[in-house]
PLY file of the C-alpha trace (Angstrom):
ply
format ascii 1.0
element vertex 264
property float x
property float y
property float z
element edge 263
property int vertex1
property int vertex2
end_header
11.43 9.88 11.05
9.06 8.61 8.36
6.51 5.77 8.25
8.99 3.07 7.20
11.47 4.06 9.93
8.70 3.83 12.51
7.48 0.35 11.64
10.30 -1.60 9.94
11.88 -3.92 12.46
9.00 -3.57 14.91
7.37 -6.80 13.76
8.91 -10.16 14.73
10.48 -12.28 12.01
9.00 -15.73 11.52
10.78 -19.02 10.90
10.61 -20.39 7.37
8.36 -23.45 7.13
9.76 -26.91 6.54
6.45 -27.95 5.03
3.45 -25.94 3.91
0.20 -27.15 5.51
-2.54 -28.38 3.25
-5.55 -28.38 5.54
-6.07 -26.93 9.02
-8.42 -24.88 11.12
-8.92 -21.28 10.07
-6.54 -19.29 12.30
-7.90 -16.58 14.59
-5.46 -13.99 13.23
-6.85 -14.26 9.70
-10.07 -12.33 10.35
-13.19 -11.98 12.52
-14.57 -15.20 14.03
-16.95 -17.08 11.75
-20.54 -16.84 12.91
-19.96 -13.89 15.23
-21.83 -10.58 15.01
-19.49 -7.72 15.84
-20.49 -4.43 17.43
-20.07 -1.18 15.49
-18.21 1.66 17.21
-18.61 5.04 15.45
-15.35 6.97 15.47
-15.39 9.67 12.76
-11.67 10.04 13.33
-9.84 12.23 10.81
-6.31 10.88 10.45
-5.00 13.42 7.94
-6.36 15.98 5.49
-4.96 18.39 2.91
-6.55 20.64 0.31
-6.75 17.68 -2.09
-6.80 14.55 0.06
-8.25 13.01 3.20
-7.88 9.86 5.31
-10.37 9.06 8.07
-11.67 6.14 10.12
-15.46 6.10 9.89
-16.03 3.30 12.40
-14.66 0.13 13.91
-16.25 -3.30 14.33
-15.39 -4.97 17.61
-15.24 -8.76 17.85
-14.27 -11.10 20.67
-10.81 -11.64 19.18
-9.98 -8.40 17.38
-11.02 -5.16 15.72
-11.70 -4.08 12.14
-11.18 -0.45 11.14
-12.97 1.04 8.12
-10.74 3.60 6.43
-12.09 6.18 3.98
-9.46 7.44 1.51
-9.57 10.20 -1.10
-6.97 11.94 -3.21
-7.34 14.46 -6.04
-5.04 16.41 -8.31
-3.56 13.30 -9.92
-2.40 12.77 -13.47
-4.49 10.39 -15.54
-1.71 7.80 -15.48
-1.38 7.98 -11.69
-5.14 7.64 -11.30
-5.10 4.44 -13.33
-2.14 2.99 -11.40
-3.21 3.85 -7.87
-5.22 0.71 -7.07
-2.42 -1.51 -8.40
0.09 0.28 -6.18
-1.69 -1.02 -3.09
0.23 -4.33 -3.54
3.87 -3.19 -3.43
5.59 -6.37 -2.26
8.26 -6.55 0.49
8.87 -3.47 2.62
12.62 -3.55 2.02
12.07 -2.71 -1.64
13.62 0.70 -2.24
10.94 1.49 -4.81
7.93 1.44 -2.48
5.33 3.25 -4.62
4.28 6.77 -3.62
0.70 5.66 -4.21
0.84 2.91 -1.58
-1.29 3.94 1.40
0.69 3.17 4.58
-1.40 2.32 7.64
-0.04 1.27 11.02
-1.05 0.82 14.64
0.85 1.34 17.89
-0.64 -0.62 20.79
-0.81 0.70 24.36
2.18 -1.48 25.31
4.32 0.07 22.56
4.21 -2.75 20.03
3.74 -1.62 16.42
2.34 -3.32 13.36
1.54 -2.06 9.86
0.52 -3.08 6.35
4.08 -2.76 5.03
4.88 -6.46 5.22
1.77 -7.62 3.39
0.78 -11.29 3.57
4.33 -12.60 3.14
5.17 -12.34 6.86
1.90 -13.96 7.88
2.38 -17.06 5.75
6.15 -17.30 6.11
6.26 -19.11 9.45
5.79 -22.77 10.30
3.40 -21.70 13.04
0.92 -18.87 13.47
2.52 -15.40 13.26
3.41 -13.65 16.49
0.91 -10.99 17.54
0.01 -8.35 16.72
-1.27 -8.86 13.17
-2.67 -6.15 10.89
-4.14 -7.36 7.62
-6.33 -5.79 4.96
-9.82 -7.20 5.36
-13.07 -6.23 3.70
-13.79 -2.69 2.68
-15.94 -1.38 -0.14
-15.31 -0.67 -3.78
-13.42 2.32 -5.05
-14.07 4.82 -7.77
-11.85 7.08 -9.83
-12.41 10.17 -11.95
-10.19 12.07 -14.34
-7.84 13.17 -11.56
-9.11 11.65 -8.29
-9.57 8.33 -6.51
-11.79 7.44 -3.54
-12.31 4.12 -1.82
-13.11 2.34 1.44
-10.65 -0.18 2.84
-10.86 -2.33 5.96
-8.04 -3.50 8.25
-8.23 -6.34 10.77
-6.22 -5.98 14.01
-5.56 -9.13 16.04
-5.71 -9.71 18.95
-7.76 -7.27 20.99
-5.57 -4.44 22.30
-5.06 -4.03 26.01
-6.56 -1.04 27.87
-4.93 2.28 27.12
-4.14 4.52 24.17
-4.18 3.17 20.63
-2.27 5.26 18.07
-3.12 5.07 14.37
-0.51 6.19 11.82
-0.85 6.96 8.12
1.40 8.19 5.36
0.47 8.65 1.69
3.10 10.45 -0.42
1.03 10.65 -3.61
-1.64 12.54 -1.66
0.82 14.91 0.01
0.14 13.30 3.40
3.23 13.00 5.54
3.48 10.75 8.60
0.38 11.57 10.67
-1.01 10.18 13.91
-4.34 10.09 15.70
-5.06 8.55 19.11
-8.06 6.88 20.65
-8.76 5.10 23.91
-9.37 1.36 23.69
-12.03 1.36 26.42
-14.92 1.83 24.00
-13.55 -0.85 21.68
-13.10 -3.38 24.48
-16.55 -2.66 25.89
-18.07 -3.24 22.46
-16.04 -6.44 21.96
-17.56 -7.81 25.15
-21.00 -7.44 23.55
-20.20 -9.36 20.36
-22.82 -12.06 19.74
-22.25 -15.63 18.58
-24.92 -16.32 15.96
-23.97 -19.88 15.04
-21.32 -22.46 15.64
-21.28 -25.41 13.29
-18.70 -28.15 12.80
-16.27 -27.23 10.05
-17.00 -23.50 9.92
-13.47 -22.76 11.07
-11.77 -25.10 8.59
-9.95 -23.84 5.54
-8.11 -25.89 2.94
-5.35 -25.22 0.45
-4.97 -27.39 -2.62
-1.57 -28.91 -3.34
-0.94 -26.25 -6.00
-1.91 -23.44 -3.63
0.32 -24.84 -0.88
3.31 -24.95 -3.24
2.62 -21.39 -4.38
2.34 -20.05 -0.81
5.60 -21.77 0.16
7.38 -20.24 -2.84
5.99 -16.80 -2.01
7.25 -17.10 1.57
10.73 -18.19 0.42
10.80 -15.72 -2.53
11.32 -18.57 -5.00
10.29 -18.19 -8.61
6.94 -19.88 -9.41
6.94 -22.80 -11.83
4.42 -23.67 -14.51
2.79 -26.44 -12.49
2.02 -24.05 -9.63
0.86 -21.11 -11.73
-2.88 -21.74 -11.44
-4.21 -20.19 -8.24
-7.60 -18.86 -7.14
-8.53 -15.21 -6.80
-7.71 -15.20 -3.08
-3.98 -15.57 -3.86
-3.83 -13.11 -6.78
-2.73 -10.24 -4.55
0.40 -12.16 -3.57
1.12 -13.04 -7.20
0.62 -9.44 -8.26
3.10 -8.31 -5.62
5.69 -10.82 -6.84
5.28 -9.63 -10.44
5.57 -5.99 -9.35
8.84 -6.80 -7.58
10.24 -8.39 -10.73
9.30 -5.38 -12.85
10.94 -2.98 -10.39
14.11 -5.12 -10.43
14.22 -4.86 -14.23
13.82 -1.06 -14.06
16.63 -0.76 -11.51
18.87 -2.91 -13.70
18.23 -0.68 -16.70
18.95 2.49 -14.71
22.30 1.07 -13.50
23.56 0.45 -17.04
0 1
1 2
2 3
3 4
4 5
5 6
6 7
7 8
8 9
9 10
10 11
11 12
12 13
13 14
14 15
15 16
16 17
17 18
18 19
19 20
20 21
21 22
22 23
23 24
24 25
25 26
26 27
27 28
28 29
29 30
30 31
31 32
32 33
33 34
34 35
35 36
36 37
37 38
38 39
39 40
40 41
41 42
42 43
43 44
44 45
45 46
46 47
47 48
48 49
49 50
50 51
51 52
52 53
53 54
54 55
55 56
56 57
57 58
58 59
59 60
60 61
61 62
62 63
63 64
64 65
65 66
66 67
67 68
68 69
69 70
70 71
71 72
72 73
73 74
74 75
75 76
76 77
77 78
78 79
79 80
80 81
81 82
82 83
83 84
84 85
85 86
86 87
87 88
88 89
89 90
90 91
91 92
92 93
93 94
94 95
95 96
96 97
97 98
98 99
99 100
100 101
101 102
102 103
103 104
104 105
105 106
106 107
107 108
108 109
109 110
110 111
111 112
112 113
113 114
114 115
115 116
116 117
117 118
118 119
119 120
120 121
121 122
122 123
123 124
124 125
125 126
126 127
127 128
128 129
129 130
130 131
131 132
132 133
133 134
134 135
135 136
136 137
137 138
138 139
139 140
140 141
141 142
142 143
143 144
144 145
145 146
146 147
147 148
148 149
149 150
150 151
151 152
152 153
153 154
154 155
155 156
156 157
157 158
158 159
159 160
160 161
161 162
162 163
163 164
164 165
165 166
166 167
167 168
168 169
169 170
170 171
171 172
172 173
173 174
174 175
175 176
176 177
177 178
178 179
179 180
180 181
181 182
182 183
183 184
184 185
185 186
186 187
187 188
188 189
189 190
190 191
191 192
192 193
193 194
194 195
195 196
196 197
197 198
198 199
199 200
200 201
201 202
202 203
203 204
204 205
205 206
206 207
207 208
208 209
209 210
210 211
211 212
212 213
213 214
214 215
215 216
216 217
217 218
218 219
219 220
220 221
221 222
222 223
223 224
224 225
225 226
226 227
227 228
228 229
229 230
230 231
231 232
232 233
233 234
234 235
235 236
236 237
237 238
238 239
239 240
240 241
241 242
242 243
243 244
244 245
245 246
246 247
247 248
248 249
249 250
250 251
251 252
252 253
253 254
254 255
255 256
256 257
257 258
258 259
259 260
260 261
261 262
262 263
């Protein structure tokens, strides 16, 4: 069993939207609550390590509605070309693509009740439904900048888990082919996370802090992404926040062209 076998099919499929919303309250699954001060939980949990790579969770931030995990990643022994491509390979598109890049860092969580969620589906699943996605949700959130050398790459990346897990054992899974890291697992008890979440402090609560708005162009683009339609010229201008989804769509098209050429 590999990472994809473990997580594909574990996440519920969402209904396609009849209409894409333009303005609504910021959903709880999208990230930590606005105006809330989370509580840091030091973990120093090594997920996997080889002679040229390492993946570890430095700490978690516990909030009233979920948890963020800060992942430290490092890989060496790369070619110069692979070093330059690695950050771009973190946006691979749909999980059913047979050309999932070796450089894509797979991260997944198994909750105490057995439910699993990972970063394989990207944002497509989250925005594909007419209503909020079914829990659990795991989404890249925050993290620090990365750096690369002649043959190595290091960076910090954050993941938001919603909602809070129930009491019991939380299993974290990683797989990173380019780094020589096969499917690996590390466990931790949720007690310390839940205790910390109960101490999260509300710093402010102002009208409108939870609202988020999509322009008409953004709404059209998000609907096309969810339905895998080709973007049109009038919907091509989007802000930085949606560039990751656009990059994934372009990467899918390029891989389709390469497959077509190989089949000739």
